[in-house]
PyMOL Python script that loads the backbone (N, CA, C, O; Angstrom):
from pymol import cmd

cmd.read_pdbstr("""\
ATOM      1  N   MET A   1      42.349 -26.110  -4.923  1.00  0.00           N
ATOM      2  CA  MET A   1      41.017 -25.800  -5.421  1.00  0.00           C
ATOM      3  C   MET A   1      39.941 -26.272  -4.439  1.00  0.00           C
ATOM      4  O   MET A   1      38.932 -25.598  -4.236  1.00  0.00           O
ATOM      5  N   LYS A   2      40.178 -27.457  -3.825  1.00  0.00           N
ATOM      6  CA  LYS A   2      39.193 -27.970  -2.875  1.00  0.00           C
ATOM      7  C   LYS A   2      39.085 -27.059  -1.653  1.00  0.00           C
ATOM      8  O   LYS A   2      37.994 -26.856  -1.122  1.00  0.00           O
ATOM      9  N   LEU A   3      40.225 -26.509  -1.206  1.00  0.00           N
ATOM     10  CA  LEU A   3      40.201 -25.604  -0.062  1.00  0.00           C
ATOM     11  C   LEU A   3      39.419 -24.332  -0.409  1.00  0.00           C
ATOM     12  O   LEU A   3      38.678 -23.814   0.426  1.00  0.00           O
ATOM     13  N   TYR A   4      39.579 -23.839  -1.614  1.00  0.00           N
ATOM     14  CA  TYR A   4      38.867 -22.640  -2.073  1.00  0.00           C
ATOM     15  C   TYR A   4      37.362 -22.891  -2.119  1.00  0.00           C
ATOM     16  O   TYR A   4      36.587 -22.047  -1.668  1.00  0.00           O
ATOM     17  N   LYS A   5      36.931 -24.043  -2.658  1.00  0.00           N
ATOM     18  CA  LYS A   5      35.502 -24.370  -2.705  1.00  0.00           C
ATOM     19  C   LYS A   5      34.923 -24.520  -1.300  1.00  0.00           C
ATOM     20  O   LYS A   5      33.805 -24.079  -1.035  1.00  0.00           O
ATOM     21  N   THR A   6      35.677 -25.135  -0.413  1.00  0.00           N
ATOM     22  CA  THR A   6      35.214 -25.323   0.955  1.00  0.00           C
ATOM     23  C   THR A   6      35.037 -23.963   1.640  1.00  0.00           C
ATOM     24  O   THR A   6      34.061 -23.744   2.358  1.00  0.00           O
ATOM     25  N   PHE A   7      35.992 -23.054   1.410  1.00  0.00           N
ATOM     26  CA  PHE A   7      35.890 -21.721   1.983  1.00  0.00           C
ATOM     27  C   PHE A   7      34.663 -20.992   1.446  1.00  0.00           C
ATOM     28  O   PHE A   7      33.954 -20.346   2.218  1.00  0.00           O
ATOM     29  N   LEU A   8      34.394 -21.076   0.147  1.00  0.00           N
ATOM     30  CA  LEU A   8      33.224 -20.425  -0.436  1.00  0.00           C
ATOM     31  C   LEU A   8      31.922 -21.004   0.119  1.00  0.00           C
ATOM     32  O   LEU A   8      30.982 -20.258   0.394  1.00  0.00           O
ATOM     33  N   HIS A   9      31.860 -22.322   0.284  1.00  0.00           N
ATOM     34  CA  HIS A   9      30.668 -22.956   0.865  1.00  0.00           C
ATOM     35  C   HIS A   9      30.464 -22.471   2.303  1.00  0.00           C
ATOM     36  O   HIS A   9      29.344 -22.171   2.717  1.00  0.00           O
ATOM     37  N   PHE A  10      31.556 -22.401   3.048  1.00  0.00           N
ATOM     38  CA  PHE A  10      31.462 -21.930   4.430  1.00  0.00           C
ATOM     39  C   PHE A  10      31.009 -20.472   4.471  1.00  0.00           C
ATOM     40  O   PHE A  10      30.159 -20.109   5.284  1.00  0.00           O
ATOM     41  N   LEU A  11      31.569 -19.638   3.599  1.00  0.00           N
ATOM     42  CA  LEU A  11      31.203 -18.228   3.553  1.00  0.00           C
ATOM     43  C   LEU A  11      29.732 -18.046   3.181  1.00  0.00           C
ATOM     44  O   LEU A  11      29.034 -17.238   3.793  1.00  0.00           O
ATOM     45  N   LEU A  12      29.265 -18.784   2.195  1.00  0.00           N
ATOM     46  CA  LEU A  12      27.868 -18.694   1.782  1.00  0.00           C
ATOM     47  C   LEU A  12      26.931 -19.174   2.887  1.00  0.00           C
ATOM     48  O   LEU A  12      25.888 -18.564   3.122  1.00  0.00           O
ATOM     49  N   THR A  13      27.290 -20.247   3.557  1.00  0.00           N
ATOM     50  CA  THR A  13      26.463 -20.779   4.644  1.00  0.00           C
ATOM     51  C   THR A  13      26.396 -19.803   5.807  1.00  0.00           C
ATOM     52  O   THR A  13      25.319 -19.548   6.346  1.00  0.00           O
ATOM     53  N   SER A  14      27.538 -19.258   6.196  1.00  0.00           N
ATOM     54  CA  SER A  14      27.535 -18.324   7.334  1.00  0.00           C
ATOM     55  C   SER A  14      26.796 -17.037   6.991  1.00  0.00           C
ATOM     56  O   SER A  14      26.118 -16.482   7.855  1.00  0.00           O
ATOM     57  N   ALA A  15      26.904 -16.543   5.756  1.00  0.00           N
ATOM     58  CA  ALA A  15      26.166 -15.345   5.357  1.00  0.00           C
ATOM     59  C   ALA A  15      24.664 -15.610   5.351  1.00  0.00           C
ATOM     60  O   ALA A  15      23.883 -14.747   5.752  1.00  0.00           O
ATOM     61  N   SER A  16      24.256 -16.785   4.904  1.00  0.00           N
ATOM     62  CA  SER A  16      22.831 -17.135   4.890  1.00  0.00           C
ATOM     63  C   SER A  16      22.278 -17.220   6.313  1.00  0.00           C
ATOM     64  O   SER A  16      21.184 -16.725   6.586  1.00  0.00           O
ATOM     65  N   ILE A  17      23.019 -17.834   7.201  1.00  0.00           N
ATOM     66  CA  ILE A  17      22.565 -17.955   8.586  1.00  0.00           C
ATOM     67  C   ILE A  17      22.493 -16.581   9.242  1.00  0.00           C
ATOM     68  O   ILE A  17      21.543 -16.289   9.969  1.00  0.00           O
ATOM     69  N   ALA A  18      23.503 -15.728   8.987  1.00  0.00           N
ATOM     70  CA  ALA A  18      23.498 -14.390   9.573  1.00  0.00           C
ATOM     71  C   ALA A  18      22.313 -13.569   9.044  1.00  0.00           C
ATOM     72  O   ALA A  18      21.674 -12.853   9.814  1.00  0.00           O
ATOM     73  N   ALA A  19      22.016 -13.663   7.754  1.00  0.00           N
ATOM     74  CA  ALA A  19      20.886 -12.917   7.187  1.00  0.00           C
ATOM     75  C   ALA A  19      19.571 -13.422   7.765  1.00  0.00           C
ATOM     76  O   ALA A  19      18.673 -12.629   8.046  1.00  0.00           O
ATOM     77  N   PHE A  20      19.452 -14.727   7.945  1.00  0.00           N
ATOM     78  CA  PHE A  20      18.232 -15.287   8.534  1.00  0.00           C
ATOM     79  C   PHE A  20      18.032 -14.779   9.952  1.00  0.00           C
ATOM     80  O   PHE A  20      16.925 -14.384  10.318  1.00  0.00           O
ATOM     81  N   LEU A  21      19.085 -14.784  10.750  1.00  0.00           N
ATOM     82  CA  LEU A  21      18.970 -14.346  12.139  1.00  0.00           C
ATOM     83  C   LEU A  21      18.689 -12.849  12.241  1.00  0.00           C
ATOM     84  O   LEU A  21      17.923 -12.428  13.108  1.00  0.00           O
ATOM     85  N   MET A  22      19.295 -12.039  11.373  1.00  0.00           N
ATOM     86  CA  MET A  22      19.001 -10.598  11.400  1.00  0.00           C
ATOM     87  C   MET A  22      17.564 -10.323  10.973  1.00  0.00           C
ATOM     88  O   MET A  22      16.918  -9.436  11.532  1.00  0.00           O
ATOM     89  N   GLY A  23      17.051 -11.064   9.997  1.00  0.00           N
ATOM     90  CA  GLY A  23      15.661 -10.910   9.603  1.00  0.00           C
ATOM     91  C   GLY A  23      14.712 -11.323  10.704  1.00  0.00           C
ATOM     92  O   GLY A  23      13.707 -10.657  10.951  1.00  0.00           O
ATOM     93  N   TRP A  24      15.028 -12.411  11.360  1.00  0.00           N
ATOM     94  CA  TRP A  24      14.211 -12.887  12.473  1.00  0.00           C
ATOM     95  C   TRP A  24      14.176 -11.826  13.587  1.00  0.00           C
ATOM     96  O   TRP A  24      13.116 -11.547  14.147  1.00  0.00           O
ATOM     97  N   ALA A  25      15.328 -11.245  13.899  1.00  0.00           N
ATOM     98  CA  ALA A  25      15.388 -10.243  14.964  1.00  0.00           C
ATOM     99  C   ALA A  25      14.612  -8.985  14.574  1.00  0.00           C
ATOM    100  O   ALA A  25      13.944  -8.381  15.413  1.00  0.00           O
ATOM    101  N   SER A  26      14.701  -8.593  13.312  1.00  0.00           N
ATOM    102  CA  SER A  26      13.979  -7.378  12.906  1.00  0.00           C
ATOM    103  C   SER A  26      12.472  -7.601  12.940  1.00  0.00           C
ATOM    104  O   SER A  26      11.730  -6.691  13.312  1.00  0.00           O
ATOM    105  N   PHE A  27      12.006  -8.778  12.565  1.00  0.00           N
ATOM    106  CA  PHE A  27      10.573  -9.065  12.655  1.00  0.00           C
ATOM    107  C   PHE A  27      10.123  -9.201  14.103  1.00  0.00           C
ATOM    108  O   PHE A  27       8.989  -8.852  14.430  1.00  0.00           O
ATOM    109  N   ALA A  28      10.987  -9.698  14.966  1.00  0.00           N
ATOM    110  CA  ALA A  28      10.624  -9.849  16.378  1.00  0.00           C
ATOM    111  C   ALA A  28      10.451  -8.496  17.054  1.00  0.00           C
ATOM    112  O   ALA A  28       9.646  -8.366  17.976  1.00  0.00           O
ATOM    113  N   HIS A  29      11.201  -7.478  16.605  1.00  0.00           N
ATOM    114  CA  HIS A  29      11.130  -6.160  17.226  1.00  0.00           C
ATOM    115  C   HIS A  29      10.248  -5.186  16.455  1.00  0.00           C
ATOM    116  O   HIS A  29      10.218  -3.999  16.779  1.00  0.00           O
ATOM    117  N   SER A  30       9.536  -5.661  15.451  1.00  0.00           N
ATOM    118  CA  SER A  30       8.668  -4.768  14.681  1.00  0.00           C
ATOM    119  C   SER A  30       7.379  -4.496  15.454  1.00  0.00           C
ATOM    120  O   SER A  30       7.091  -5.154  16.454  1.00  0.00           O
ATOM    121  N   LEU A  31       6.609  -3.517  14.979  1.00  0.00           N
ATOM    122  CA  LEU A  31       5.359  -3.161  15.636  1.00  0.00           C
ATOM    123  C   LEU A  31       4.317  -4.258  15.462  1.00  0.00           C
ATOM    124  O   LEU A  31       4.309  -4.979  14.464  1.00  0.00           O
ATOM    125  N   LYS A  32       3.469  -4.363  16.423  1.00  0.00           N
ATOM    126  CA  LYS A  32       2.410  -5.370  16.373  1.00  0.00           C
ATOM    127  C   LYS A  32       1.304  -4.903  15.427  1.00  0.00           C
ATOM    128  O   LYS A  32       1.075  -3.699  15.312  1.00  0.00           O
ATOM    129  N   PRO A  33       0.614  -5.819  14.747  1.00  0.00           N
ATOM    130  CA  PRO A  33      -0.448  -5.411  13.829  1.00  0.00           C
ATOM    131  C   PRO A  33      -1.661  -4.867  14.587  1.00  0.00           C
ATOM    132  O   PRO A  33      -1.841  -5.133  15.775  1.00  0.00           O
ATOM    133  N   ILE A  34      -2.477  -4.109  13.881  1.00  0.00           N
ATOM    134  CA  ILE A  34      -3.696  -3.534  14.467  1.00  0.00           C
ATOM    135  C   ILE A  34      -4.691  -4.653  14.737  1.00  0.00           C
ATOM    136  O   ILE A  34      -4.893  -5.537  13.904  1.00  0.00           O
ATOM    137  N   GLN A  35      -5.298  -4.603  15.892  1.00  0.00           N
ATOM    138  CA  GLN A  35      -6.275  -5.625  16.257  1.00  0.00           C
ATOM    139  C   GLN A  35      -7.555  -5.443  15.446  1.00  0.00           C
ATOM    140  O   GLN A  35      -7.890  -4.312  15.096  1.00  0.00           O
ATOM    141  N   PRO A  36      -8.284  -6.522  15.135  1.00  0.00           N
ATOM    142  CA  PRO A  36      -9.501  -6.416  14.324  1.00  0.00           C
ATOM    143  C   PRO A  36     -10.561  -5.498  14.915  1.00  0.00           C
ATOM    144  O   PRO A  36     -11.295  -4.865  14.155  1.00  0.00           O
ATOM    145  N   THR A  37     -10.672  -5.397  16.225  1.00  0.00           N
ATOM    146  CA  THR A  37     -11.687  -4.526  16.809  1.00  0.00           C
ATOM    147  C   THR A  37     -11.359  -3.062  16.541  1.00  0.00           C
ATOM    148  O   THR A  37     -12.265  -2.252  16.347  1.00  0.00           O
ATOM    149  N   ALA A  38     -10.075  -2.714  16.529  1.00  0.00           N
ATOM    150  CA  ALA A  38      -9.680  -1.336  16.249  1.00  0.00           C
ATOM    151  C   ALA A  38      -9.930  -0.995  14.782  1.00  0.00           C
ATOM    152  O   ALA A  38     -10.258   0.145  14.455  1.00  0.00           O
ATOM    153  N   ILE A  39      -9.776  -1.970  13.908  1.00  0.00           N
ATOM    154  CA  ILE A  39     -10.014  -1.740  12.479  1.00  0.00           C
ATOM    155  C   ILE A  39     -11.496  -1.456  12.252  1.00  0.00           C
ATOM    156  O   ILE A  39     -11.837  -0.553  11.488  1.00  0.00           O
ATOM    157  N   LYS A  40     -12.378  -2.207  12.900  1.00  0.00           N
ATOM    158  CA  LYS A  40     -13.817  -1.985  12.734  1.00  0.00           C
ATOM    159  C   LYS A  40     -14.215  -0.602  13.229  1.00  0.00           C
ATOM    160  O   LYS A  40     -15.064   0.052  12.623  1.00  0.00           O
ATOM    161  N   ALA A  41     -13.613  -0.154  14.317  1.00  0.00           N
ATOM    162  CA  ALA A  41     -13.930   1.172  14.843  1.00  0.00           C
ATOM    163  C   ALA A  41     -13.405   2.259  13.918  1.00  0.00           C
ATOM    164  O   ALA A  41     -14.035   3.306  13.769  1.00  0.00           O
ATOM    165  N   ALA A  42     -12.255   2.019  13.296  1.00  0.00           N
ATOM    166  CA  ALA A  42     -11.670   3.024  12.409  1.00  0.00           C
ATOM    167  C   ALA A  42     -12.425   3.100  11.093  1.00  0.00           C
ATOM    168  O   ALA A  42     -12.424   4.148  10.446  1.00  0.00           O
ATOM    169  N   LEU A  43     -13.069   2.014  10.683  1.00  0.00           N
ATOM    170  CA  LEU A  43     -13.775   1.977   9.409  1.00  0.00           C
ATOM    171  C   LEU A  43     -15.284   2.099   9.586  1.00  0.00           C
ATOM    172  O   LEU A  43     -16.050   1.548   8.796  1.00  0.00           O
ATOM    173  N   ALA A  44     -15.702   2.804  10.599  1.00  0.00           N
ATOM    174  CA  ALA A  44     -17.135   2.985  10.834  1.00  0.00           C
ATOM    175  C   ALA A  44     -17.736   3.781   9.677  1.00  0.00           C
ATOM    176  O   ALA A  44     -17.100   4.705   9.170  1.00  0.00           O
ATOM    177  N   PRO A  45     -18.955   3.433   9.251  1.00  0.00           N
ATOM    178  CA  PRO A  45     -19.550   4.138   8.117  1.00  0.00           C
ATOM    179  C   PRO A  45     -19.876   5.587   8.458  1.00  0.00           C
ATOM    180  O   PRO A  45     -20.167   5.922   9.606  1.00  0.00           O
ATOM    181  N   LEU A  46     -19.821   6.427   7.452  1.00  0.00           N
ATOM    182  CA  LEU A  46     -20.163   7.829   7.625  1.00  0.00           C
ATOM    183  C   LEU A  46     -21.673   7.999   7.720  1.00  0.00           C
ATOM    184  O   LEU A  46     -22.413   7.169   7.191  1.00  0.00           O
ATOM    185  N   PRO A  47     -22.147   9.045   8.374  1.00  0.00           N
ATOM    186  CA  PRO A  47     -23.585   9.271   8.444  1.00  0.00           C
ATOM    187  C   PRO A  47     -24.124   9.621   7.062  1.00  0.00           C
ATOM    188  O   PRO A  47     -23.376  10.119   6.220  1.00  0.00           O
ATOM    189  N   PRO A  48     -25.403   9.370   6.814  1.00  0.00           N
ATOM    190  CA  PRO A  48     -25.989   9.716   5.519  1.00  0.00           C
ATOM    191  C   PRO A  48     -25.903  11.212   5.262  1.00  0.00           C
ATOM    192  O   PRO A  48     -25.798  12.010   6.193  1.00  0.00           O
ATOM    193  N   VAL A  49     -25.948  11.584   3.979  1.00  0.00           N
ATOM    194  CA  VAL A  49     -25.794  12.985   3.585  1.00  0.00           C
ATOM    195  C   VAL A  49     -26.919  13.835   4.150  1.00  0.00           C
ATOM    196  O   VAL A  49     -26.685  14.992   4.501  1.00  0.00           O
ATOM    197  N   GLY A  50     -28.117  13.309   4.248  1.00  0.00           N
ATOM    198  CA  GLY A  50     -29.252  14.071   4.740  1.00  0.00           C
ATOM    199  C   GLY A  50     -29.120  14.468   6.200  1.00  0.00           C
ATOM    200  O   GLY A  50     -29.772  15.417   6.636  1.00  0.00           O
ATOM    201  N   LEU A  51     -28.295  13.767   6.966  1.00  0.00           N
ATOM    202  CA  LEU A  51     -28.161  14.049   8.384  1.00  0.00           C
ATOM    203  C   LEU A  51     -26.994  14.975   8.697  1.00  0.00           C
ATOM    204  O   LEU A  51     -26.724  15.255   9.865  1.00  0.00           O
ATOM    205  N   ALA A  52     -26.310  15.447   7.685  1.00  0.00           N
ATOM    206  CA  ALA A  52     -25.166  16.333   7.922  1.00  0.00           C
ATOM    207  C   ALA A  52     -25.649  17.652   8.499  1.00  0.00           C
ATOM    208  O   ALA A  52     -26.672  18.186   8.069  1.00  0.00           O
ATOM    209  N   THR A  53     -24.917  18.178   9.472  1.00  0.00           N
ATOM    210  CA  THR A  53     -25.325  19.421  10.110  1.00  0.00           C
ATOM    211  C   THR A  53     -24.839  20.640   9.339  1.00  0.00           C
ATOM    212  O   THR A  53     -25.509  21.673   9.351  1.00  0.00           O
ATOM    213  N   ASP A  54     -23.717  20.552   8.682  1.00  0.00           N
ATOM    214  CA  ASP A  54     -23.202  21.681   7.912  1.00  0.00           C
ATOM    215  C   ASP A  54     -23.827  21.639   6.524  1.00  0.00           C
ATOM    216  O   ASP A  54     -23.539  20.739   5.734  1.00  0.00           O
ATOM    217  N   THR A  55     -24.682  22.614   6.228  1.00  0.00           N
ATOM    218  CA  THR A  55     -25.416  22.588   4.957  1.00  0.00           C
ATOM    219  C   THR A  55     -24.500  22.837   3.778  1.00  0.00           C
ATOM    220  O   THR A  55     -24.729  22.284   2.702  1.00  0.00           O
ATOM    221  N   SER A  56     -23.473  23.646   3.944  1.00  0.00           N
ATOM    222  CA  SER A  56     -22.574  23.907   2.819  1.00  0.00           C
ATOM    223  C   SER A  56     -21.795  22.644   2.464  1.00  0.00           C
ATOM    224  O   SER A  56     -21.591  22.344   1.287  1.00  0.00           O
ATOM    225  N   PHE A  57     -21.365  21.911   3.480  1.00  0.00           N
ATOM    226  CA  PHE A  57     -20.668  20.653   3.232  1.00  0.00           C
ATOM    227  C   PHE A  57     -21.624  19.644   2.596  1.00  0.00           C
ATOM    228  O   PHE A  57     -21.251  18.928   1.667  1.00  0.00           O
ATOM    229  N   SER A  58     -22.852  19.593   3.101  1.00  0.00           N
ATOM    230  CA  SER A  58     -23.841  18.659   2.580  1.00  0.00           C
ATOM    231  C   SER A  58     -24.148  18.954   1.114  1.00  0.00           C
ATOM    232  O   SER A  58     -24.234  18.040   0.294  1.00  0.00           O
ATOM    233  N   SER A  59     -24.311  20.232   0.792  1.00  0.00           N
ATOM    234  CA  SER A  59     -24.625  20.575  -0.597  1.00  0.00           C
ATOM    235  C   SER A  59     -23.439  20.284  -1.509  1.00  0.00           C
ATOM    236  O   SER A  59     -23.629  19.840  -2.641  1.00  0.00           O
ATOM    237  N   ARG A  60     -22.213  20.528  -1.032  1.00  0.00           N
ATOM    238  CA  ARG A  60     -21.040  20.213  -1.849  1.00  0.00           C
ATOM    239  C   ARG A  60     -20.911  18.711  -2.061  1.00  0.00           C
ATOM    240  O   ARG A  60     -20.520  18.258  -3.137  1.00  0.00           O
ATOM    241  N   LEU A  61     -21.242  17.945  -1.027  1.00  0.00           N
ATOM    242  CA  LEU A  61     -21.158  16.491  -1.139  1.00  0.00           C
ATOM    243  C   LEU A  61     -22.187  15.961  -2.128  1.00  0.00           C
ATOM    244  O   LEU A  61     -21.874  15.096  -2.946  1.00  0.00           O
ATOM    245  N   LYS A  62     -23.423  16.476  -2.058  1.00  0.00           N
ATOM    246  CA  LYS A  62     -24.453  16.070  -3.005  1.00  0.00           C
ATOM    247  C   LYS A  62     -24.065  16.454  -4.428  1.00  0.00           C
ATOM    248  O   LYS A  62     -24.274  15.686  -5.367  1.00  0.00           O
ATOM    249  N   GLN A  63     -23.503  17.643  -4.577  1.00  0.00           N
ATOM    250  CA  GLN A  63     -23.093  18.098  -5.901  1.00  0.00           C
ATOM    251  C   GLN A  63     -21.974  17.222  -6.449  1.00  0.00           C
ATOM    252  O   GLN A  63     -21.940  16.924  -7.643  1.00  0.00           O
ATOM    253  N   PHE A  64     -21.075  16.816  -5.589  1.00  0.00           N
ATOM    254  CA  PHE A  64     -19.964  15.964  -6.027  1.00  0.00           C
ATOM    255  C   PHE A  64     -20.463  14.617  -6.532  1.00  0.00           C
ATOM    256  O   PHE A  64     -20.017  14.140  -7.576  1.00  0.00           O
ATOM    257  N   PHE A  65     -21.390  13.999  -5.794  1.00  0.00           N
ATOM    258  CA  PHE A  65     -21.867  12.676  -6.185  1.00  0.00           C
ATOM    259  C   PHE A  65     -22.880  12.725  -7.320  1.00  0.00           C
ATOM    260  O   PHE A  65     -23.054  11.727  -8.020  1.00  0.00           O
ATOM    261  N   SER A  66     -23.549  13.847  -7.525  1.00  0.00           N
ATOM    262  CA  SER A  66     -24.527  13.913  -8.597  1.00  0.00           C
ATOM    263  C   SER A  66     -23.911  14.376  -9.912  1.00  0.00           C
ATOM    264  O   SER A  66     -24.535  14.235 -10.963  1.00  0.00           O
ATOM    265  N   ALA A  67     -22.704  14.923  -9.873  1.00  0.00           N
ATOM    266  CA  ALA A  67     -22.061  15.413 -11.100  1.00  0.00           C
ATOM    267  C   ALA A  67     -21.696  14.228 -11.991  1.00  0.00           C
ATOM    268  O   ALA A  67     -21.191  13.209 -11.520  1.00  0.00           O
ATOM    269  N   SER A  68     -21.964  14.384 -13.293  1.00  0.00           N
ATOM    270  CA  SER A  68     -21.604  13.312 -14.228  1.00  0.00           C
ATOM    271  C   SER A  68     -20.123  13.416 -14.543  1.00  0.00           C
ATOM    272  O   SER A  68     -19.569  14.514 -14.597  1.00  0.00           O
ATOM    273  N   PRO A  69     -19.484  12.274 -14.750  1.00  0.00           N
ATOM    274  CA  PRO A  69     -18.047  12.311 -15.048  1.00  0.00           C
ATOM    275  C   PRO A  69     -17.789  12.987 -16.398  1.00  0.00           C
ATOM    276  O   PRO A  69     -18.535  12.790 -17.357  1.00  0.00           O
ATOM    277  N   SER A  70     -16.743  13.769 -16.451  1.00  0.00           N
ATOM    278  CA  SER A  70     -16.425  14.477 -17.690  1.00  0.00           C
ATOM    279  C   SER A  70     -15.839  13.495 -18.703  1.00  0.00           C
ATOM    280  O   SER A  70     -15.244  12.481 -18.338  1.00  0.00           O
ATOM    281  N   GLN A  71     -16.016  13.813 -19.949  1.00  0.00           N
ATOM    282  CA  GLN A  71     -15.498  12.968 -21.016  1.00  0.00           C
ATOM    283  C   GLN A  71     -13.982  13.130 -21.088  1.00  0.00           C
ATOM    284  O   GLN A  71     -13.477  14.253 -21.085  1.00  0.00           O
ATOM    285  N   PRO A  72     -13.261  12.025 -21.151  1.00  0.00           N
ATOM    286  CA  PRO A  72     -11.806  12.149 -21.248  1.00  0.00           C
ATOM    287  C   PRO A  72     -11.420  12.707 -22.613  1.00  0.00           C
ATOM    288  O   PRO A  72     -12.040  12.381 -23.626  1.00  0.00           O
ATOM    289  N   SER A  73     -10.406  13.538 -22.631  1.00  0.00           N
ATOM    290  CA  SER A  73      -9.968  14.123 -23.898  1.00  0.00           C
ATOM    291  C   SER A  73      -9.287  13.033 -24.729  1.00  0.00           C
ATOM    292  O   SER A  73      -8.509  12.228 -24.218  1.00  0.00           O
ATOM    293  N   ARG A  74      -9.597  13.036 -25.995  1.00  0.00           N
ATOM    294  CA  ARG A  74      -9.026  12.018 -26.870  1.00  0.00           C
ATOM    295  C   ARG A  74      -7.855  12.635 -27.616  1.00  0.00           C
ATOM    296  O   ARG A  74      -8.013  13.584 -28.384  1.00  0.00           O
ATOM    297  N   SER A  75      -6.710  12.089 -27.380  1.00  0.00           N
ATOM    298  CA  SER A  75      -5.536  12.577 -28.082  1.00  0.00           C
ATOM    299  C   SER A  75      -5.162  11.560 -29.168  1.00  0.00           C
ATOM    300  O   SER A  75      -5.269  10.349 -28.979  1.00  0.00           O
ATOM    301  N   ARG A  76      -4.737  12.080 -30.269  1.00  0.00           N
ATOM    302  CA  ARG A  76      -4.336  11.207 -31.369  1.00  0.00           C
ATOM    303  C   ARG A  76      -2.828  11.156 -31.421  1.00  0.00           C
ATOM    304  O   ARG A  76      -2.145  12.172 -31.286  1.00  0.00           O
ATOM    305  N   PHE A  77      -2.322   9.957 -31.618  1.00  0.00           N
ATOM    306  CA  PHE A  77      -0.906   9.787 -31.794  1.00  0.00           C
ATOM    307  C   PHE A  77      -0.596   9.883 -33.290  1.00  0.00           C
ATOM    308  O   PHE A  77      -1.094   9.090 -34.089  1.00  0.00           O
ATOM    309  N   VAL A  78       0.205  10.830 -33.642  1.00  0.00           N
ATOM    310  CA  VAL A  78       0.543  11.030 -35.050  1.00  0.00           C
ATOM    311  C   VAL A  78       1.976  10.578 -35.257  1.00  0.00           C
ATOM    312  O   VAL A  78       2.896  11.026 -34.574  1.00  0.00           O
ATOM    313  N   SER A  79       2.137   9.697 -36.200  1.00  0.00           N
ATOM    314  CA  SER A  79       3.486   9.247 -36.513  1.00  0.00           C
ATOM    315  C   SER A  79       3.842   9.685 -37.933  1.00  0.00           C
ATOM    316  O   SER A  79       2.959   9.828 -38.778  1.00  0.00           O
ATOM    317  N   ARG A  80       5.060   9.886 -38.182  1.00  0.00           N
ATOM    318  CA  ARG A  80       5.515  10.282 -39.508  1.00  0.00           C
ATOM    319  C   ARG A  80       5.953   9.028 -40.248  1.00  0.00           C
ATOM    320  O   ARG A  80       7.136   8.688 -40.296  1.00  0.00           O
ATOM    321  N   GLY A  81       4.987   8.366 -40.812  1.00  0.00           N
ATOM    322  CA  GLY A  81       5.278   7.143 -41.552  1.00  0.00           C
ATOM    323  C   GLY A  81       5.891   7.430 -42.897  1.00  0.00           C
ATOM    324  O   GLY A  81       5.936   8.579 -43.338  1.00  0.00           O
ATOM    325  N   SER A  82       6.360   6.396 -43.547  1.00  0.00           N
ATOM    326  CA  SER A  82       6.970   6.596 -44.862  1.00  0.00           C
ATOM    327  C   SER A  82       5.943   6.685 -45.956  1.00  0.00           C
ATOM    328  O   SER A  82       6.296   6.852 -47.123  1.00  0.00           O
TER     329      SER A  82
END
""", "prot")
cmd.dss("prot")
cmd.show_as("cartoon", "prot")
cmd.util.cbc("prot")
cmd.orient("prot")
């Protein structure tokens, strides 16, 4: 029984070490994160609606933001009680 427990401890330890090393290697070879300066350039604010050159796009954008939200439909749950 002691030999069996020792083997299980060894197996668990070696599997844990192997999983740790494979995780470390996968993180080491992963892509680098985006630099903060690139994020700021990608998230630049859009020009105001009044300065848009395409009038059809501008009018659709104004219509979208000025439209009031529609009322959600109310559904009733009906149960067949006793």
